PASEBA-1860 file (N, C-alpha, C; in nm, 3 decimals):
! residues 217
1> MVSDEQRR> 0.095/-0.140/0.049/-0.003/0.032/0.017/0.079/0.165/0.018 ~ 0.068/0.253/-0.104/0.112/0.349/-0.058/0.079/0.426/0.004 ~ 0.174/0.453/0.113/0.185/0.593/0.223/0.113/0.719/0.179 ~ 0.089/0.822/0.255/0.127/0.932/0.195/0.244/1.000/0.151 ~ 0.338/0.969/0.264/0.456/1.002/0.246/0.510/0.974/0.089 ~ 0.378/0.894/0.028/0.511/0.835/-0.150/0.410/0.799/-0.246 ~ 0.279/0.962/-0.221/0.179/0.943/-0.287/0.178/1.082/-0.239 ~ 0.195/1.170/-0.399/0.159/1.312/-0.466/0.020/1.347/-0.460
9> VLDPERDA> -0.028/1.407/-0.403/-0.208/1.509/-0.432/-0.224/1.573/-0.491 ~ -0.289/1.537/-0.605/-0.254/1.744/-0.716/-0.358/1.846/-0.697 ~ -0.340/1.940/-0.697/-0.477/2.011/-0.704/-0.497/2.092/-0.777 ~ -0.660/2.094/-0.806/-0.637/2.153/-0.929/-0.596/2.308/-0.986 ~ -0.618/2.416/-0.858/-0.583/2.536/-0.817/-0.355/2.556/-0.810 ~ -0.404/2.462/-0.709/-0.188/2.477/-0.697/-0.074/2.419/-0.795 ~ -0.191/2.288/-0.882/-0.102/2.221/-1.005/-0.137/2.317/-1.110 ~ -0.143/2.348/-1.120/-0.243/2.415/-1.264/-0.106/2.372/-1.375
17> AALKALTH> -0.013/2.374/-1.350/0.076/2.399/-1.411/0.138/2.249/-1.475 ~ 0.147/2.188/-1.402/0.185/2.078/-1.339/0.077/1.966/-1.466 ~ -0.065/1.982/-1.375/-0.168/1.914/-1.418/-0.149/1.920/-1.612 ~ -0.158/2.079/-1.653/-0.124/2.024/-1.789/-0.068/2.013/-1.875 ~ 0.072/2.015/-1.810/0.240/1.881/-1.902/0.215/1.742/-1.813 ~ 0.142/1.743/-1.771/0.077/1.618/-1.782/0.041/1.551/-1.847 ~ -0.044/1.640/-1.881/-0.240/1.560/-2.009/-0.106/1.608/-2.136 ~ -0.042/1.443/-2.117/0.021/1.368/-2.308/0.048/1.254/-2.208
25> PLRIRLLG> -0.005/1.167/-2.330/0.003/0.977/-2.302/0.108/0.939/-2.297 ~ 0.263/0.984/-2.331/0.380/0.903/-2.342/0.425/0.955/-2.236 ~ 0.313/1.098/-2.160/0.456/1.155/-1.982/0.364/1.123/-1.909 ~ 0.266/1.031/-1.915/0.239/0.953/-1.814/0.233/0.819/-1.865 ~ 0.279/0.824/-1.961/0.311/0.567/-1.969/0.467/0.642/-1.898 ~ 0.555/0.751/-1.967/0.666/0.683/-1.904/0.689/0.694/-1.706 ~ 0.557/0.767/-1.699/0.608/0.827/-1.486/0.544/0.671/-1.497 ~ 0.424/0.597/-1.528/0.450/0.499/-1.515/0.476/0.387/-1.545
33> LLRQDGPA> 0.565/0.315/-1.639/0.685/0.244/-1.623/0.768/0.287/-1.499 ~ 0.800/0.364/-1.493/0.925/0.479/-1.353/0.875/0.402/-1.254 ~ 0.713/0.397/-1.202/0.677/0.392/-1.110/0.652/0.195/-1.080 ~ 0.642/0.127/-1.211/0.660/0.019/-1.196/0.754/-0.068/-1.209 ~ 0.801/-0.035/-1.269/0.974/-0.079/-1.259/1.070/-0.064/-1.252 ~ 1.099/0.094/-1.189/1.187/0.131/-1.131/1.308/0.218/-1.288 ~ 1.350/0.293/-1.247/1.453/0.446/-1.271/1.541/0.337/-1.397 ~ 1.571/0.430/-1.495/1.589/0.347/-1.607/1.607/0.491/-1.720
41> TASELAVR> 1.736/0.459/-1.805/1.752/0.560/-1.918/1.614/0.651/-1.999 ~ 1.643/0.762/-2.111/1.555/0.810/-2.146/1.561/0.639/-2.320 ~ 1.703/0.659/-2.287/1.732/0.529/-2.404/1.651/0.383/-2.361 ~ 1.622/0.331/-2.284/1.612/0.227/-2.248/1.383/0.250/-2.204 ~ 1.379/0.353/-2.199/1.251/0.376/-2.216/1.177/0.450/-2.342 ~ 1.268/0.468/-2.418/1.225/0.441/-2.571/1.202/0.303/-2.619 ~ 1.330/0.210/-2.619/1.277/0.080/-2.675/1.173/0.009/-2.590 ~ 1.097/0.020/-2.518/0.980/-0.028/-2.394/0.891/0.027/-2.481
49> TGESSAST> 0.875/0.213/-2.537/0.777/0.280/-2.565/0.745/0.274/-2.715 ~ 0.838/0.264/-2.810/0.848/0.263/-2.962/0.925/0.413/-2.959 ~ 0.960/0.505/-2.909/1.018/0.641/-2.943/1.080/0.658/-2.929 ~ 1.131/0.724/-3.064/1.264/0.767/-2.998/1.354/0.809/-2.891 ~ 1.463/0.848/-2.893/1.571/0.848/-2.735/1.505/0.998/-2.706 ~ 1.547/1.060/-2.757/1.523/1.240/-2.787/1.356/1.266/-2.762 ~ 1.267/1.218/-2.773/1.121/1.227/-2.762/1.123/1.178/-2.588 ~ 1.146/1.096/-2.605/1.141/1.039/-2.444/1.314/1.149/-2.388
57> SYHLRVLA> 1.327/1.185/-2.364/1.427/1.291/-2.274/1.425/1.412/-2.292 ~ 1.291/1.440/-2.435/1.244/1.578/-2.359/1.154/1.526/-2.227 ~ 1.013/1.448/-2.249/0.957/1.434/-2.208/0.923/1.443/-2.093 ~ 1.026/1.345/-1.976/1.123/1.297/-1.910/1.143/1.423/-1.834 ~ 1.248/1.550/-1.921/1.283/1.651/-1.892/1.138/1.749/-1.826 ~ 1.057/1.734/-1.911/0.880/1.826/-1.864/0.871/1.770/-1.774 ~ 0.844/1.647/-1.754/0.792/1.569/-1.584/0.968/1.593/-1.495 ~ 1.034/1.603/-1.561/1.145/1.661/-1.377/1.073/1.809/-1.330
65> KYAFVAEA> 1.055/1.918/-1.448/1.027/2.017/-1.448/0.974/2.028/-1.314 ~ 0.830/1.987/-1.332/0.714/1.979/-1.227/0.732/1.843/-1.179 ~ 0.851/1.823/-1.097/0.836/1.709/-0.961/0.831/1.590/-0.997 ~ 0.824/1.574/-1.076/0.709/1.406/-1.119/0.801/1.251/-1.141 ~ 0.942/1.360/-1.146/1.084/1.213/-1.171/1.117/1.325/-1.156 ~ 1.275/1.242/-1.085/1.382/1.272/-1.024/1.550/1.168/-1.070 ~ 1.622/1.310/-1.085/1.743/1.189/-1.115/1.819/1.111/-1.050 ~ 1.767/0.996/-1.086/1.803/0.807/-0.999/2.044/0.847/-1.005
73> RHRDGRER> 2.050/0.720/-0.900/2.218/0.710/-0.917/2.221/0.669/-1.061 ~ 2.305/0.680/-1.098/2.386/0.656/-1.224/2.463/0.523/-1.176 ~ 2.395/0.458/-1.288/2.524/0.336/-1.327/2.652/0.385/-1.336 ~ 2.626/0.454/-1.429/2.784/0.543/-1.493/2.804/0.658/-1.532 ~ 2.870/0.709/-1.590/2.824/0.837/-1.658/2.856/0.849/-1.753 ~ 2.831/0.811/-1.830/2.686/0.801/-2.002/2.594/0.831/-2.007 ~ 2.449/0.843/-1.910/2.368/0.883/-1.998/2.320/0.871/-1.819 ~ 2.206/0.980/-1.832/2.152/1.030/-1.714/2.058/0.905/-1.709
81> RWRAAHAA> 1.998/0.841/-1.557/1.878/0.767/-1.531/1.775/0.858/-1.489 ~ 1.609/0.803/-1.457/1.534/0.886/-1.427/1.466/0.837/-1.329 ~ 1.439/0.820/-1.218/1.320/0.724/-1.116/1.210/0.820/-1.127 ~ 1.108/0.755/-1.065/0.969/0.868/-1.007/0.975/0.884/-0.913 ~ 0.932/1.073/-0.877/0.973/1.106/-0.736/0.818/0.982/-0.614 ~ 0.739/0.990/-0.710/0.612/0.956/-0.541/0.597/0.822/-0.699 ~ 0.452/0.758/-0.548/0.484/0.574/-0.589/0.335/0.615/-0.708 ~ 0.284/0.700/-0.610/0.112/0.696/-0.710/0.071/0.868/-0.698
89> SAWSGGAM> -0.021/0.906/-0.775/-0.106/1.041/-0.791/-0.194/1.028/-0.703 ~ -0.276/1.111/-0.643/-0.387/1.126/-0.564/-0.436/1.281/-0.586 ~ -0.620/1.280/-0.614/-0.634/1.352/-0.551/-0.811/1.389/-0.538 ~ -0.881/1.451/-0.538/-1.032/1.425/-0.458/-1.152/1.439/-0.660 ~ -1.176/1.429/-0.611/-1.308/1.401/-0.793/-1.355/1.531/-0.834 ~ -1.416/1.520/-0.698/-1.492/1.705/-0.681/-1.450/1.769/-0.722 ~ -1.251/1.820/-0.691/-1.201/1.923/-0.706/-1.168/1.994/-0.855 ~ -1.124/1.778/-0.868/-1.074/1.806/-1.018/-1.184/1.799/-1.097
97> AATAESRA> -1.250/1.836/-1.026/-1.429/1.811/-1.235/-1.444/2.043/-1.168 ~ -1.305/2.108/-1.171/-1.376/2.255/-1.141/-1.283/2.279/-1.264 ~ -1.225/2.267/-1.328/-1.118/2.287/-1.404/-1.129/2.221/-1.522 ~ -1.083/2.295/-1.677/-1.052/2.214/-1.811/-0.951/2.115/-1.809 ~ -0.854/2.245/-1.757/-0.712/2.125/-1.716/-0.757/2.015/-1.662 ~ -0.794/2.044/-1.522/-0.760/1.909/-1.456/-0.895/1.784/-1.461 ~ -0.930/1.791/-1.567/-1.112/1.733/-1.625/-0.986/1.647/-1.719 ~ -0.947/1.721/-1.826/-0.856/1.652/-1.902/-0.761/1.585/-1.865
105> YVGLSRRV> -0.709/1.634/-1.723/-0.560/1.547/-1.713/-0.691/1.379/-1.607 ~ -0.751/1.421/-1.573/-0.851/1.287/-1.531/-0.931/1.276/-1.622 ~ -0.972/1.256/-1.735/-1.037/1.142/-1.852/-0.875/1.089/-1.901 ~ -0.742/1.163/-1.940/-0.650/1.140/-2.022/-0.634/1.006/-1.867 ~ -0.605/1.027/-1.774/-0.552/0.969/-1.650/-0.621/0.775/-1.704 ~ -0.721/0.748/-1.686/-0.835/0.677/-1.665/-0.851/0.614/-1.755 ~ -0.847/0.660/-1.904/-0.828/0.666/-2.046/-0.633/0.489/-1.991 ~ -0.560/0.575/-1.992/-0.429/0.497/-2.032/-0.404/0.393/-1.884
113> QIEHLETS> -0.474/0.435/-1.832/-0.485/0.324/-1.724/-0.541/0.150/-1.773 ~ -0.671/0.179/-1.857/-0.707/0.098/-1.907/-0.644/0.041/-2.020 ~ -0.536/0.124/-2.078/-0.489/0.078/-2.130/-0.371/-0.058/-2.089 ~ -0.321/0.005/-1.990/-0.206/-0.040/-1.890/-0.307/-0.165/-1.822 ~ -0.354/-0.179/-1.804/-0.484/-0.308/-1.816/-0.460/-0.408/-1.909 ~ -0.452/-0.327/-1.999/-0.515/-0.438/-2.128/-0.343/-0.556/-2.137 ~ -0.211/-0.417/-2.168/-0.098/-0.466/-2.169/-0.073/-0.531/-2.052 ~ -0.135/-0.492/-1.912/-0.094/-0.654/-1.794/-0.131/-0.755/-1.833
121> LARHEADM> -0.317/-0.728/-1.897/-0.361/-0.871/-1.899/-0.258/-0.957/-2.049 ~ -0.177/-0.907/-2.095/-0.152/-0.997/-2.229/-0.012/-0.999/-2.148 ~ 0.074/-1.004/-2.058/0.232/-0.967/-1.939/0.142/-1.102/-1.886 ~ 0.046/-1.104/-1.793/-0.014/-1.189/-1.735/0.012/-1.298/-1.772 ~ -0.053/-1.332/-1.936/-0.090/-1.439/-2.002/0.008/-1.519/-2.033 ~ 0.104/-1.404/-2.128/0.225/-1.458/-2.091/0.365/-1.543/-2.036 ~ 0.365/-1.471/-1.894/0.431/-1.464/-1.755/0.389/-1.622/-1.713 ~ 0.275/-1.623/-1.749/0.159/-1.793/-1.667/0.221/-1.926/-1.812
129> AAGRLGEE> 0.220/-1.873/-1.951/0.236/-1.959/-2.037/0.326/-2.010/-2.035 ~ 0.457/-1.926/-1.943/0.651/-1.937/-1.998/0.644/-2.021/-1.832 ~ 0.590/-2.020/-1.808/0.595/-2.062/-1.618/0.667/-1.971/-1.544 ~ 0.670/-1.817/-1.580/0.750/-1.747/-1.442/0.708/-1.728/-1.376 ~ 0.512/-1.764/-1.369/0.424/-1.749/-1.257/0.390/-1.866/-1.213 ~ 0.382/-1.915/-1.058/0.371/-2.092/-1.043/0.240/-2.110/-1.075 ~ 0.121/-2.151/-1.068/0.021/-2.184/-1.104/-0.102/-2.143/-0.955 ~ 0.004/-2.113/-0.830/-0.087/-2.078/-0.767/-0.135/-1.922/-0.805
137> WAGAAGIS> -0.136/-1.924/-0.908/-0.134/-1.732/-0.924/-0.269/-1.783/-1.016 ~ -0.243/-1.905/-1.081/-0.402/-1.952/-1.158/-0.527/-1.906/-1.124 ~ -0.544/-1.948/-0.908/-0.722/-1.881/-0.961/-0.678/-1.790/-0.888 ~ -0.585/-1.752/-0.824/-0.585/-1.647/-0.789/-0.587/-1.498/-0.819 ~ -0.596/-1.497/-0.927/-0.586/-1.352/-1.091/-0.722/-1.370/-1.082 ~ -0.801/-1.269/-1.108/-0.889/-1.171/-1.158/-0.923/-1.072/-1.201 ~ -1.071/-1.047/-1.299/-1.105/-0.961/-1.363/-1.298/-0.949/-1.286 ~ -1.341/-0.829/-1.247/-1.525/-0.832/-1.196/-1.510/-0.748/-1.278
145> DLLPRLTP> -1.623/-0.794/-1.253/-1.724/-0.682/-1.383/-1.854/-0.661/-1.352 ~ -1.848/-0.642/-1.233/-2.027/-0.610/-1.202/-2.058/-0.462/-1.244 ~ -2.183/-0.486/-1.154/-2.327/-0.385/-1.152/-2.437/-0.288/-1.142 ~ -2.380/-0.305/-0.940/-2.473/-0.294/-0.869/-2.526/-0.126/-0.811 ~ -2.644/-0.179/-0.826/-2.683/0.003/-0.759/-2.627/0.074/-0.619 ~ -2.562/0.164/-0.635/-2.524/0.243/-0.519/-2.560/0.394/-0.529 ~ -2.603/0.449/-0.365/-2.580/0.540/-0.364/-2.420/0.648/-0.330 ~ -2.410/0.762/-0.388/-2.280/0.822/-0.384/-2.288/0.781/-0.263
153> ESLGELWD> -2.283/0.754/-0.176/-2.251/0.747/-0.020/-2.166/0.580/-0.009 ~ -2.234/0.550/-0.063/-2.208/0.353/-0.051/-2.074/0.382/-0.160 ~ -2.108/0.414/-0.246/-1.935/0.382/-0.359/-1.860/0.526/-0.267 ~ -1.830/0.567/-0.234/-1.732/0.631/-0.114/-1.732/0.515/0.002 ~ -1.804/0.464/0.086/-1.791/0.333/0.209/-1.704/0.283/0.099 ~ -1.801/0.202/-0.017/-1.726/0.097/-0.056/-1.508/0.134/-0.161 ~ -1.509/0.227/-0.148/-1.382/0.316/-0.214/-1.272/0.268/-0.052 ~ -1.318/0.332/0.073/-1.250/0.313/0.142/-1.246/0.209/0.227
161> ALHLKLEE> -1.318/0.124/0.241/-1.340/0.018/0.238/-1.205/-0.097/0.237 ~ -1.167/-0.071/0.041/-1.133/-0.144/-0.032/-0.965/-0.092/0.014 ~ -0.943/0.038/0.044/-0.776/0.055/0.062/-0.765/0.039/0.197 ~ -0.830/0.072/0.255/-0.816/-0.016/0.403/-0.781/-0.186/0.415 ~ -0.821/-0.232/0.371/-0.821/-0.361/0.284/-0.735/-0.455/0.232 ~ -0.698/-0.336/0.139/-0.517/-0.326/0.089/-0.459/-0.296/0.101 ~ -0.439/-0.217/0.215/-0.333/-0.159/0.313/-0.318/-0.279/0.420 ~ -0.337/-0.349/0.515/-0.338/-0.421/0.545/-0.299/-0.541/0.525
169> LTARDAAD> -0.327/-0.624/0.384/-0.313/-0.742/0.308/-0.141/-0.655/0.299 ~ -0.099/-0.595/0.290/0.026/-0.543/0.180/0.106/-0.502/0.288 ~ 0.058/-0.478/0.419/0.154/-0.473/0.539/0.180/-0.625/0.587 ~ 0.091/-0.651/0.570/0.097/-0.810/0.617/0.203/-0.931/0.533 ~ 0.213/-0.893/0.371/0.298/-0.949/0.305/0.382/-0.914/0.252 ~ 0.407/-0.776/0.334/0.575/-0.717/0.258/0.692/-0.766/0.349 ~ 0.656/-0.892/0.410/0.809/-1.034/0.440/0.798/-1.107/0.336 ~ 0.705/-1.107/0.289/0.707/-1.363/0.248/0.751/-1.279/0.083
177> PRAAQVVL> 0.875/-1.393/0.140/0.902/-1.394/-0.021/0.805/-1.441/-0.181 ~ 0.720/-1.466/-0.095/0.621/-1.567/-0.226/0.516/-1.431/-0.250 ~ 0.520/-1.300/-0.222/0.493/-1.182/-0.306/0.479/-1.156/-0.409 ~ 0.427/-1.106/-0.532/0.432/-1.093/-0.614/0.367/-0.879/-0.698 ~ 0.442/-0.826/-0.753/0.391/-0.691/-0.769/0.228/-0.706/-0.877 ~ 0.157/-0.702/-0.851/-0.037/-0.687/-0.888/-0.066/-0.592/-0.888 ~ -0.111/-0.588/-1.062/-0.161/-0.538/-1.112/-0.291/-0.490/-1.017 ~ -0.313/-0.379/-1.012/-0.496/-0.345/-0.904/-0.515/-0.255/-0.981
185> VTAGLPLA> -0.648/-0.266/-1.093/-0.708/-0.178/-1.178/-0.862/-0.177/-1.144 ~ -0.889/-0.029/-1.036/-1.049/-0.036/-1.020/-1.126/0.037/-1.036 ~ -1.262/0.014/-1.039/-1.337/0.125/-1.134/-1.443/0.115/-1.095 ~ -1.546/0.253/-1.017/-1.665/0.322/-0.980/-1.728/0.425/-1.045 ~ -1.741/0.342/-1.141/-1.841/0.501/-1.270/-1.959/0.481/-1.259 ~ -2.077/0.578/-1.205/-2.172/0.543/-1.208/-2.213/0.630/-1.344 ~ -2.361/0.523/-1.345/-2.443/0.586/-1.490/-2.483/0.649/-1.468 ~ -2.642/0.724/-1.592/-2.743/0.742/-1.590/-2.797/0.609/-1.617
193> PHTPGADP> -2.953/0.653/-1.623/-3.046/0.520/-1.642/-3.026/0.536/-1.872 ~ -3.045/0.428/-1.916/-2.992/0.470/-2.055/-3.227/0.486/-2.089 ~ -3.181/0.622/-2.139/-3.347/0.623/-2.219/-3.347/0.567/-2.353 ~ -3.468/0.467/-2.380/-3.520/0.413/-2.577/-3.494/0.490/-2.634 ~ -3.435/0.530/-2.763/-3.427/0.649/-2.865/-3.341/0.776/-2.832 ~ -3.304/0.791/-2.714/-3.140/0.865/-2.755/-3.054/0.845/-2.835 ~ -2.983/0.949/-2.789/-2.859/0.985/-2.920/-2.777/0.892/-2.908 ~ -2.786/0.812/-3.039/-2.729/0.676/-3.013/-2.572/0.630/-3.027
201> EAGARPDN> -2.551/0.729/-3.035/-2.406/0.789/-3.000/-2.358/0.745/-2.876 ~ -2.464/0.834/-2.739/-2.451/0.800/-2.636/-2.557/0.623/-2.554 ~ -2.600/0.586/-2.647/-2.661/0.506/-2.552/-2.556/0.382/-2.631 ~ -2.501/0.364/-2.712/-2.472/0.274/-2.802/-2.354/0.227/-2.749 ~ -2.353/0.024/-2.785/-2.286/-0.026/-2.659/-2.282/-0.194/-2.781 ~ -2.087/-0.085/-2.776/-2.027/-0.235/-2.881/-2.095/-0.384/-2.883 ~ -2.074/-0.489/-2.995/-2.171/-0.583/-2.958/-2.016/-0.716/-2.893 ~ -1.923/-0.631/-2.894/-1.774/-0.724/-2.814/-1.838/-0.772/-2.665
209> VLPGAGSS> -1.883/-0.640/-2.618/-1.898/-0.587/-2.509/-1.961/-0.656/-2.380 ~ -1.960/-0.680/-2.232/-2.061/-0.789/-2.201/-2.066/-0.713/-2.063 ~ -2.129/-0.624/-2.086/-2.230/-0.579/-1.922/-2.250/-0.664/-1.792 ~ -2.142/-0.626/-1.720/-2.219/-0.769/-1.606/-2.208/-0.825/-1.565 ~ -2.067/-0.834/-1.673/-2.041/-1.030/-1.663/-2.035/-1.142/-1.587 ~ -1.971/-1.025/-1.437/-1.951/-1.100/-1.350/-1.773/-1.093/-1.303 ~ -1.758/-1.148/-1.203/-1.613/-1.190/-1.118/-1.551/-1.313/-1.198 ~ -1.444/-1.253/-1.258/-1.355/-1.415/-1.266/-1.240/-1.437/-1.193
217> S> -1.239/-1.465/-1.149/-1.105/-1.527/-1.043/-1.136/-1.679/-0.967
END
């Protein structure tokens, strides 16, 4: 679990310039890679993202300007290494709805998280198939797709309960050598009732989507 010291809380007024700088898909991706896999050089990140090293170097400098990344210990003097300055970013959803820049960042970051889930699923399946993960993980891993009806207060209570339980389990497993990094993507997105005959762009669902398919674990 990420402690308060490891978390950067973003404020739409105080961090307006930083939020605007972060509304770039590659910058969010670079920051995520540094948080997930540790320090890296611009060249290493270029290979992993398919970008040029000049591009990753530039965007890392922008992230450093706004204190999202910092220089890490160098292996040698040939190339600068970067590390994430914080383990996670957090914000108040209500506060972030106040400005166009903060709303843009929230929307972009959510879509990057969905892309991260797709990438992590492919990596998980490859790790299982190659035997890099033990079979005991097959029964524990899973993705849930549920459609509960909740009030705003109940949804907030659910988030609080999840965070408390995650903090408890993370502390319990900290010294266990069997523990592995787990990508845990959670979502609670209220939907207005669907009105038949409404704008088809707003109400349509792709045929390959199975809403409320349930839990798979």
